[in-house]
C-alpha positions, 0 to 999 in steps of 0.5 A: 032341284033340291039335294039332301046332304046325307052322312052314313055312320059305321053301322050304315045309319044315314043322317039327313044333315041338310038341304042344298038348293038354288033360288034366283041364282043364289045357293042356299043350304039349310042345316038340320040341327038336331040331325047334325048333332046326332050324327056328330055323336056317331062320329061325323066331323060336322059340315066343312066350314059351316057355322053351326050357329047359322042354320040357313046359309046363302051365297052367290057361289056354290059353297066350298064344301060342295064345290070340292065334291064335283069335278072342275071344268078342267078335269079330263073326265068332265067330257065323259060326264057330259056325254054320258048324262047329256049335259050341255053346260057346266052346271054345279047342281046337276054335277052334284046330283049325278056324282052324288058328291061322293068322295073316297075319304068321307061318308057324305053324299047327296041325293035329289029330293 
C-alpha cells in the first residue's frame, strides 16, 4: 500500500507533499520537493521534523509525523475502528488509510494511491 501525503491551503488547493509506503518491513517516505516548496509559499509549515535536504527517508518504525496521526493501541476507540473496518491486528498503514491521518489542528491528510 502507498499513501500520498496531501496538504490543503486556505483556498482549498491541494498539494501532494510526498508518498509513504512500506517495503520489506521498512517504512519509506519520499518528499516531493517542488510541491513542498509551493505549499510552503501558501502557508504550509513543512512536514514535521523531516529534513528538507533529504528527499528519501527510511525507518524501521513509522515516522513520528505519521505515528501521531493514528490512535495508539491503548486508545478506547480503537476497538470500534477494528470492528468497523474488520481489522484483525494493529496495522499502522491500515490505520492511516482508514483515518486519513487527519487531525483537527492542521490541513494534512493521506489518501491511498
